[in-house]
C-alpha positions in Angstrom: 51.5 -85.5 55.5 52.2 -82.1 57.1 55.8 -81.2 57.6 57.1 -78.0 59.1 59.4 -76.0 56.9 62.3 -74.4 58.7 63.3 -71.6 56.5 66.1 -69.3 57.8 65.9 -66.8 54.9 64.9 -63.3 55.6 61.2 -62.5 55.8 59.6 -60.5 53.0 57.7 -57.5 54.5 54.8 -56.1 52.5 53.8 -52.5 53.1 50.4 -52.9 51.2 48.2 -56.0 51.3 46.7 -56.9 47.9 43.9 -59.2 49.2 45.3 -62.2 47.3 45.0 -65.6 48.9 47.5 -66.6 51.5 48.3 -69.9 49.6 50.0 -67.9 46.9 52.5 -66.7 49.5 53.3 -70.2 50.7 54.9 -71.2 47.4 57.6 -68.6 48.0 59.1 -70.7 50.7 59.3 -67.7 52.9 57.3 -66.1 55.6 55.2 -63.2 54.4 54.4 -60.4 56.8 51.6 -58.0 55.9 51.9 -54.7 57.8 48.8 -52.8 57.1 46.0 -54.9 58.6 44.4 -52.9 61.4 42.2 -55.5 63.0 42.9 -55.4 66.7 43.6 -59.2 66.9 45.9 -59.4 63.9 49.4 -58.0 63.7 50.6 -60.0 60.8 49.5 -62.8 58.3 51.6 -65.7 57.4 51.4 -68.7 55.1 50.3 -72.0 56.6 53.1 -74.5 57.3 55.8 -71.9 57.9 57.3 -72.2 61.4 59.7 -69.2 61.3 58.0 -66.3 63.2 59.0 -62.7 63.7 57.3 -61.2 66.8 56.4 -57.6 67.1 56.8 -56.0 70.5 53.6 -56.2 72.4 53.5 -52.5 73.2 55.2 -51.2 70.0 53.8 -48.2 68.1 53.9 -50.1 64.8 50.3 -51.3 64.8 49.0 -47.9 65.8 51.1 -46.0 63.3 50.3 -48.3 60.4 46.6 -47.9 61.2 46.8 -44.1 61.5 48.9 -43.8 58.3 46.0 -45.4 56.3 43.3 -43.1 57.8 41.9 -40.6 55.3 42.4 -37.1 56.9 41.3 -33.6 56.2 44.6 -32.3 54.9 43.2 -31.7 51.4 39.9 -31.4 49.5 40.6 -34.8 47.9 40.6 -37.9 50.1 44.2 -38.9 50.9 45.7 -41.0 53.6 47.6 -39.4 56.4 50.9 -40.7 55.0 50.2 -39.4 51.5 48.6 -36.2 52.6 50.6 -33.0 51.5 50.5 -31.7 55.1 51.2 -33.3 58.4 48.0 -33.8 60.2 48.3 -34.5 63.9 46.3 -37.6 64.8 45.2 -38.5 68.4 43.7 -42.0 68.3 41.6 -43.9 70.9 44.7 -45.5 72.5 46.3 -42.0 72.9 43.2 -40.7 74.6 43.1 -43.6 77.0 46.7 -43.0 78.0 46.2 -39.3 78.8 43.7 -40.1 81.6 41.6 -37.2 80.4 38.0 -36.7 81.2 37.0 -34.4 78.3 38.1 -33.5 74.7 39.5 -30.2 76.0 41.8 -32.1 78.4 43.1 -34.3 75.6 43.9 -31.3 73.4 46.0 -29.8 76.2 48.7 -32.3 75.3 48.8 -31.5 71.6 51.9 -29.4 71.2 50.5 -26.7 68.8 47.2 -26.3 70.7 46.5 -23.8 73.5 43.7 -24.6 75.9 42.6 -22.0 78.4 40.0 -22.8 81.0 38.1 -20.9 83.6 36.6 -24.0 85.1 36.9 -27.8 85.1 35.7 -30.5 82.6 35.6 -28.5 79.5 33.3 -25.7 80.8 34.3 -22.1 79.9 37.1 -23.2 77.6 38.9 -21.4 74.8 41.0 -23.3 72.2 43.5 -21.8 69.8 46.3 -23.0 67.5 49.8 -21.6 66.9 49.4 -18.3 68.7 45.9 -17.5 67.3 42.7 -16.8 69.2 39.7 -19.0 70.0 37.7 -17.3 67.2 40.3 -18.3 64.6 39.8 -22.1 64.4 37.2 -24.3 62.8 35.6 -27.1 64.8 34.3 -30.1 62.8 32.4 -33.2 63.9 32.9 -36.0 61.3 33.9 -33.3 58.8 30.8 -31.1 59.4 31.4 -27.5 60.6 29.9 -27.0 64.0 31.6 -23.7 64.8 29.6 -20.9 66.4 29.7 -17.6 64.5 28.3 -15.7 67.5 31.5 -16.4 69.6 34.3 -18.9 69.7 33.8 -19.0 73.5 30.9 -21.4 73.0 32.6 -23.6 70.3 33.8 -26.3 72.7 30.4 -27.5 74.0 31.0 -30.9 72.3 28.0 -33.3 72.0 30.2 -36.4 72.2 32.3 -38.0 74.9 35.7 -39.6 74.7 34.0 -43.0 74.5 32.5 -42.0 71.1 35.7 -40.9 69.5 37.7 -43.0 67.0 40.4 -40.3 66.5 40.9 -36.5 66.5 42.6 -34.7 63.6 44.5 -31.4 64.2 45.5 -29.3 61.2 47.7 -26.4 62.1 48.1 -23.3 60.0 45.9 -21.2 57.7 43.3 -23.5 56.2 40.6 -21.3 54.6 40.8 -23.0 51.2 39.9 -26.3 52.9 37.2 -25.2 55.5 36.2 -21.6 54.7 36.8 -18.3 56.4 36.8 -19.5 60.0 39.8 -21.8 59.6 42.2 -18.8 60.1 44.9 -20.5 62.1 43.8 -24.2 61.9 41.1 -26.7 62.3 40.1 -29.6 64.6 38.1 -32.5 63.3 36.5 -35.0 65.8 35.8 -38.4 64.1 33.5 -40.8 65.9 33.0 -44.5 65.6 29.5 -46.0 64.9 30.5 -49.5 66.0 32.5 -51.2 68.6 34.7 -54.2 67.9 34.0 -56.1 71.2 30.7 -54.8 72.6 27.3 -53.5 71.8 26.7 -51.3 74.8 28.6 -49.6 77.7 27.6 -47.6 80.8 29.9 -45.6 82.9 29.8 -43.6 86.2 32.3 -41.5 88.0 32.3 -39.0 90.9 34.7 -37.1 93.1 35.8 -33.7 94.4 33.6 -30.6 94.6 30.4 -32.7 94.3 31.3 -33.7 90.7 29.4 -36.6 89.1 29.2 -37.9 85.5 27.0 -40.7 84.1 27.0 -41.9 80.4 26.0 -44.7 78.2 26.6 -45.9 74.6 24.7 -48.3 72.4 26.0 -49.8 69.2 24.0 -51.8 66.7 24.4 -53.2 63.2 21.1 -54.4 61.8 22.6 -55.4 58.5 26.0 -55.8 57.0 25.5 -52.4 55.3 24.0 -50.4 58.1 25.2 -49.6 61.6 24.3 -46.9 64.1 25.2 -45.7 67.6 23.6 -43.6 70.2 25.1 -42.1 73.4 24.2 -39.8 76.1 25.5 -38.3 79.3 24.9 -36.0 82.3 27.3 -34.3 84.6 27.3 -31.7 87.3 29.7 -30.1 89.8 29.7 -27.5 92.6 33.0 -26.3 91.3 35.0 -23.5 92.9 34.5 -19.7 93.0 31.3 -19.5 90.8 32.4 -22.3 88.5 29.6 -24.7 89.2 28.0 -26.4 86.2 25.5 -28.9 84.8 26.0 -30.6 81.4 23.9 -32.9 79.3 24.3 -34.4 75.8 22.7 -36.8 73.4 24.4 -38.0 70.2 23.1 -40.3 67.4 24.8 -41.3 64.2 24.2 -43.8 61.4 26.1 -45.1 58.4 24.9 -47.0 55.3 27.5 -48.5 53.0 26.5 -49.5 49.5 28.3 -50.5 46.4 28.3 -47.0 44.9 27.1 -44.8 47.8 27.9 -44.3 51.4 25.6 -42.2 53.6 26.4 -40.8 57.0 23.9 -38.9 59.2 24.2 -37.5 62.7 21.9 -35.7 65.2 23.0 -34.2 68.5 21.9 -32.0 71.4 24.3 -30.6 74.0 23.7 -28.1 76.8 25.3 -26.6 79.8 24.6 -24.0 82.4 27.4 -22.7 84.5 28.7 -20.0 86.8 30.8 -17.9 84.3 33.5 -16.6 86.7 34.9 -13.4 85.1 33.9 -14.7 81.6 33.7 -11.4 79.8 35.2 -9.1 82.4 37.4 -9.5 85.5 35.3 -6.9 87.2 32.3 -9.2 87.4 33.0 -12.5 89.1 29.4 -13.7 89.4 28.4 -14.0 85.8 26.2 -16.8 84.5 25.5 -18.5 81.2 23.3 -21.2 79.8 23.9 -22.6 76.3 22.2 -25.2 74.1 23.5 -26.6 70.8 21.6 -28.7 68.3 23.2 -30.4 65.3 21.6 -32.2 62.3 23.6 -33.3 59.2 23.6 -35.8 56.4 26.4 -36.4 53.9 27.0 -38.9 51.1 29.9 -40.3 49.1 28.6 -41.2 45.7 30.9 -43.1 43.3 29.3 -43.4 39.8 32.5 -44.6 38.3 35.9 -45.8 39.7 37.5 -42.5 39.0 34.7 -40.1 39.9 33.1 -39.3 43.3 30.6 -36.7 44.4 30.3 -35.8 48.1 27.3 -33.6 49.0 26.6 -32.5 52.6 23.8 -30.6 54.3 23.8 -29.4 57.9 22.0 -27.3 60.4 23.2 -25.9 63.7 21.1 -24.0 66.3 22.8 -22.2 69.2 20.8 -20.8 72.1 22.6 -18.6 74.6 21.3 -17.0 77.8 23.8 -14.7 79.5 23.7 -12.7 82.8 26.4 -10.2 83.7 25.4 -10.7 87.3 23.8 -13.9 88.2 20.0 -13.8 89.0 19.8 -10.2 87.9 17.5 -9.9 84.9 16.7 -7.3 82.3 18.7 -5.5 79.6 19.9 -2.8 82.0 21.4 -5.5 84.2 23.4 -7.0 81.4 21.1 -10.0 80.7 21.0 -11.1 77.0 19.4 -13.8 74.9 20.7 -15.0 71.6 19.5 -17.6 69.1 21.8 -18.4 66.2 20.7 -20.6 63.3 23.3 -21.8 60.8 22.5 -23.9 57.8 24.9 -24.9 55.1 25.4 -27.1 52.1 28.7 -28.4 50.6 29.2 -30.1 47.2 32.6 -31.6 46.6 33.4 -33.4 43.3 36.7 -35.2 42.9 38.1 -37.0 39.9 41.1 -39.3 39.4 43.1 -39.1 36.1 46.5 -39.6 34.8 47.3 -36.0 35.8 46.4 -36.6 39.4 43.4 -36.1 41.8 41.3 -33.0 41.1 38.5 -31.5 43.3 36.0 -28.7 42.6 33.0 -27.6 44.5 31.0 -25.0 46.3 30.0 -24.2 49.9 27.2 -22.0 51.1 26.7 -21.1 54.8 23.9 -18.9 56.0 24.1 -17.4 59.5 21.0 -15.8 61.1 20.8 -14.4 64.7 17.9 -13.3 66.8 19.0 -11.4 69.9 18.3 -8.8 72.5 21.6 -7.1 71.7 23.3 -8.4 68.5 22.4 -7.3 65.0 20.3 -4.4 63.8 17.2 -3.2 65.7 13.9 -4.7 64.4 10.6 -3.0 64.0 8.4 -3.7 67.0 5.9 -5.6 64.8 8.7 -8.1 64.0 9.8 -8.9 67.6 9.9 -12.6 68.5 9.0 -14.0 71.8 11.7 -15.7 73.9 10.7 -19.0 75.3 10.7 -19.0 79.1 11.0 -15.2 79.4 8.8 -12.2 79.1 11.4 -10.5 76.9 11.5 -10.4 73.1 14.2 -10.8 70.4 14.3 -7.2 69.1 17.6 -7.4 67.1 18.4 -9.4 64.1 21.5 -10.1 62.0 22.0 -12.2 58.9 24.8 -12.9 56.5 25.7 -15.6 53.9 29.1 -16.9 53.0 29.4 -18.3 49.5 32.6 -20.1 48.6 33.9 -21.7 45.4 37.0 -23.8 45.4 39.3 -25.9 43.2 42.2 -28.1 44.1 44.6 -30.4 42.2 46.8 -33.1 43.8 49.7 -34.7 42.0 51.0 -38.0 43.5 54.2 -39.1 41.8 56.4 -41.7 43.3 57.3 -40.4 46.8 55.9 -36.9 46.1 52.5 -35.3 46.8 51.9 -31.8 45.4 48.6 -30.0 46.2 47.6 -26.6 45.0 44.2 -25.0 45.6 42.2 -21.8 45.6 39.1 -20.6 47.4 36.9 -17.6 46.5 34.7 -16.3 49.4 32.0 -13.7 49.1 30.0 -12.4 52.1 26.6 -10.9 51.8 25.7 -8.8 54.9 24.0 -5.6 55.8 27.2 -4.6 57.6 28.8 -2.1 55.1 32.4 -3.4 55.3 31.4 -7.0 55.3 29.0 -6.5 52.4 31.9 -5.4 50.2 34.1 -8.3 51.4 35.2 -10.8 49.0 38.5 -12.6 49.1 40.8 -15.2 47.5 42.6 -17.8 49.6 45.2 -19.6 47.6 47.6 -22.3 48.9 50.2 -24.8 48.0 51.4 -27.8 49.9 54.1 -30.4 49.1 55.3 -33.5 50.8 58.2 -35.9 50.1 58.6 -39.4 51.4 62.1 -40.7 50.6 61.4 -44.0 52.4 59.0 -45.6 54.8 60.5 -43.7 57.8 60.6 -40.1 56.6 58.0 -37.6 55.6 59.0 -33.9 54.8 56.4 -31.2 54.0 56.3 -27.5 53.1 53.3 -25.3 52.7 52.1 -21.7 52.1 48.4 -20.8 52.6 46.4 -17.6 53.0 43.3 -17.2 55.1 40.6 -14.7 56.1 38.3 -14.5 59.1 35.0 -12.7 59.3 34.3 -11.0 62.7 31.9 -12.8 65.0 28.6 -11.2 66.0 30.2 -10.6 69.4 33.0 -8.7 67.8 30.6 -6.5 65.9 27.7 -5.8 68.3 28.5 -6.4 72.0 27.7 -3.2 74.0 27.6 -3.4 77.8 29.4 -1.9 80.8 32.3 -4.3 80.3 32.7 -4.6 76.5 31.9 -2.7 73.3 32.1 -4.2 69.8 32.6 -2.3 66.5 30.3 -3.0 63.5 32.9 -1.4 61.3 35.6 -4.0 62.0 37.5 -5.3 58.9 38.0 -9.0 58.3 41.4 -10.4 59.5 43.9 -11.6 56.9 46.7 -14.0 57.3 49.3 -16.0 55.4 51.2 -18.9 56.9 54.4 -20.6 55.7 55.2 -23.9 57.4 57.8 -26.7 57.1 57.6 -30.0 58.9 59.3 -33.4 59.2 58.2 -36.7 60.5 60.3 -39.8 61.2 59.1 -43.1 62.5 60.0 -46.7 63.0 58.3 -49.5 65.0 58.9 -47.9 68.4 59.5 -44.2 67.8 57.6 -41.4 66.1 59.1 -37.9 66.0 57.5 -34.8 64.5 59.0 -31.3 64.1 57.3 -28.1 62.8 58.3 -24.6 62.1 55.9 -21.8 61.0 55.7 -18.1 60.2 52.3 -16.5 60.2 51.8 -12.9 58.9 48.5 -11.4 60.0 47.0 -8.0 59.1 43.9 -6.1 60.4 44.0 -8.5 63.4 41.1 -8.2 65.9 41.5 -8.1 69.7 39.7 -6.8 72.7 41.8 -4.2 74.4 41.9 -1.4 77.0 43.1 1.5 74.9 44.5 3.4 77.9 45.0 2.8 81.6 41.9 4.6 82.6 39.6 2.5 80.3 36.7 0.7 81.8 35.4 -1.1 78.7 37.3 -3.6 76.5 36.9 -2.5 72.9 37.0 -4.7 69.8 39.6 -3.2 67.5 41.6 -4.0 64.4 45.0 -3.8 66.2 47.2 -3.9 63.1 49.9 -6.5 62.2 50.7 -9.6 64.2 53.5 -11.9 63.1 53.7 -15.3 64.9 56.8 -17.4 64.5 57.1 -20.8 66.2 58.6 -24.2 66.4 57.4 -27.4 68.0 58.7 -31.0 68.4 57.0 -34.1 69.7 58.4 -37.6 70.3 56.4 -40.8 71.1 58.2 -44.0 71.9 58.1 -47.3 73.7 61.1 -47.3 76.1 62.2 -50.8 75.2 63.5 -49.1 72.0 66.2 -47.5 74.2 67.4 -50.8 75.7 66.7 -54.5 74.7 66.9 -55.4 78.4 63.6 -53.7 79.2 60.5 -55.9 79.3 58.3 -56.2 76.2 55.5 -54.3 78.0 57.8 -51.3 78.4 56.4 -47.8 79.3 55.1 -45.6 76.6 56.6 -42.1 76.7 55.5 -39.0 74.8 57.4 -35.7 74.9 56.4 -32.3 73.4 57.7 -28.8 73.3 56.3 -25.7 71.6 57.7 -22.1 71.4 56.2 -19.0 69.9 57.6 -15.5 69.3 55.2 -12.6 68.4 55.9 -9.3 66.7 53.1 -6.8 66.9 52.9 -3.5 65.1 50.0 -1.1 65.3 48.9 2.5 65.1 46.2 2.0 67.8 46.8 2.9 71.4 46.8 -0.3 73.5 47.3 -0.5 77.2 46.1 -4.1 77.8 45.2 -7.0 75.5 42.5 -9.6 76.5 43.3 -12.3 74.0 45.5 -11.9 70.9 48.6 -10.5 72.6 48.4 -13.0 75.5 49.9 -15.8 73.6 51.5 -19.0 74.9 55.2 -18.6 74.6 56.5 -21.9 76.0 54.7 -25.2 76.4 56.2 -28.5 77.6 54.3 -31.8 77.9 55.4 -35.2 79.2 53.2 -38.3 79.3 54.2 -41.7 80.6 52.0 -44.8 80.7 52.9 -48.3 81.9 51.2 -51.7 82.3 52.1 -52.7 85.8 50.6 -56.1 86.2 48.0 -58.0 84.2 45.1 -55.6 83.7 46.6 -52.9 86.0 48.1 -49.8 84.3 49.2 -46.4 85.4 49.7 -43.1 83.5 51.1 -39.7 84.5 51.0 -36.4 82.7 53.1 -33.3 83.2 52.6 -29.9 81.7 54.5 -26.7 82.1 53.7 -23.5 80.2 54.5 -19.8 80.2 52.1 -17.1 78.8 52.8 -13.5 78.0 50.1 -12.2 80.4 52.1 -11.1 83.4 51.4 -14.2 85.4 54.1 -16.6 86.5 54.5 -19.8 84.5 53.0 -22.9 86.0 53.4 -26.6 86.1 50.7 -29.3 86.6 50.8 -33.0 87.2 47.9 -35.4 86.6 47.8 -39.2 87.2 45.6 -42.2 86.6 45.5 -45.8 87.9 43.2 -48.1 85.9 42.2 -51.8 85.9 40.9 -52.7 82.4 39.3 -56.0 81.4 37.2 -57.0 78.4 34.1 -56.7 80.5 34.7 -53.8 82.9 37.1 -50.9 83.7 37.8 -49.3 87.0 39.9 -46.2 87.6 41.0 -43.5 90.0 42.6 -40.3 88.7 43.8 -37.1 90.2 44.1 -33.8 88.4 46.7 -31.4 89.7 48.1 -33.8 92.3 50.6 -31.3 93.6 47.7 -29.0 94.6 49.3 -26.1 92.8 46.9 -23.1 92.4 47.5 -21.1 89.2 46.0 -18.7 86.8 45.2 -19.8 83.2 43.1 -16.9 82.0 42.0 -13.6 83.5 42.0 -13.5 87.3 40.3 -16.9 87.8 42.3 -19.0 90.3 42.3 -22.6 89.1 41.4 -25.3 91.6 43.9 -27.5 93.4 43.8 -31.3 93.5 40.7 -32.8 91.9 40.1 -36.6 92.5 37.7 -38.7 90.5 36.8 -42.4 91.0 34.7 -44.4 88.5 34.3 -47.3 86.1 32.5 -48.6 83.1 30.8 -51.9 82.3 30.8 -53.2 78.7 28.1 -55.5 77.5 29.8 -58.0 75.1 28.3 -58.9 71.7 26.2 -62.0 71.8 
């Protein structure tokens, strides 16, 4: 006959679950709590017949942090979990995204302490993203680990083909990372990781609309034909009248599939995203009626092959096509009017082999990336017999540029007790008709170390070198507003960083400090007060020094009298100081010297009643560009149920007009109302 056992002895808490049967735990006569199960409906497992129960706070951070600690992140060439990674990788999970009330990935990244997001318009259009005082050309953007960066210009790197509904989490790696991602990861990398299946639904549709004639519609479909195969497809369309020549139209389509076998996993993805927009003062403040239309196509396939328990091979193949139509003055066509067309094709292959032994985890491999551009302006002039027709235009591609990046890399990771030590090296060789780049080869070494004295603390230190090859815009632009330089040298950089992370069930705190020493740095500048063209120059040495701190907590950790559904509070602060030394005459900088000195972020979210919740975000920042610092407050009110969601949100609720980049006055309050309907699994 069943009899409850009232056992008052202390519960045993397991950090790792061994997949053994629960019945084995029952014989201990104690409750057993397993803390690493990430299923959304299971916080702990206990032996049958045990009546003692320890509750976790309903809104604690423990479940989310445990899940994120087990995520394999991009902090090394060898797969390691976030907790064991030698570097601290900032993770933004699905729950974090929901609390921000953001509409786009760019809006989410605004609240990452080490990330600088500068916009000329709303909803991710005309956005530049940088990390730790760098520029928008100095980061690598990845989608599920595949490089989707644009070597023509980083201005167009943020035309993401996925929506927030597709994302599982976002990884942000700060600091020089060339030995991990190649030459474009000069000051960091951002990896967007999507989910191919939903726990509670197989389809979802959403619609929202609001100020300035703004409207978005999107849908997702998830399907799992077999236990080993799943796929998802999503698409969306949006448009807005905007303000001051910042109107836009956006469309996207994204498909991905996953096959999981005993010794091989295969992941494939295809995507198309496009936007056309009024590019207010995009490349020059003297022209406030610019226009641009971009189209980005993505195709990739990658595999994880495990022939033995200790050996794995991960090959990847990918292709990116970027089409760009730009007008210096909207509706004025022709080369003499500043109209240009570009078609950039990028294909690449990566082979990563990693091996586990008694000496640690080793990784070796090679990466090849071919970049080819057809253009009306960028590259070398073509013979007239080789000109290519431009679809939809009577003009021709009469310039061509090509180059190949070949990288060889090796890395070794030692995991010993509470320590992780990672050391690696990347050799990069550029083949290009550009004389300086053709002779360019570089070594990018790095070493990272982490120490975890207990389950609460993680301490890290790292030193890494990086190199960045100039973009085609840096090299070849030549119009009334800008002039590139085909003789630009690659940028070089070394970054030293220390970081610490402390966590418990209700509080997570992270602190970072870094020093970045850059040489041959590239910027667009007016060389003197009388200049009328921005010139691309190697402006000498730039040293960036900075600190940041972030704290995420549930407020019931501050007082036991608060209800279990206490507010979630996130605080962040970042500071950067820059030291610049150059022999070049510089009157005004367009990018590199206009860094973000101070940044403060506050996010507060609260479940008000049943399915009703509210969130509020505050951001204050000061930039070294002569404009006054500004503050901004956003808010969202949402009703969320298993079947449908409804919301109203307001961006810039104080209606404060401010400047974020150039002389583009940002809009005041922007209100959006919308909802989503989720079709449950049958």
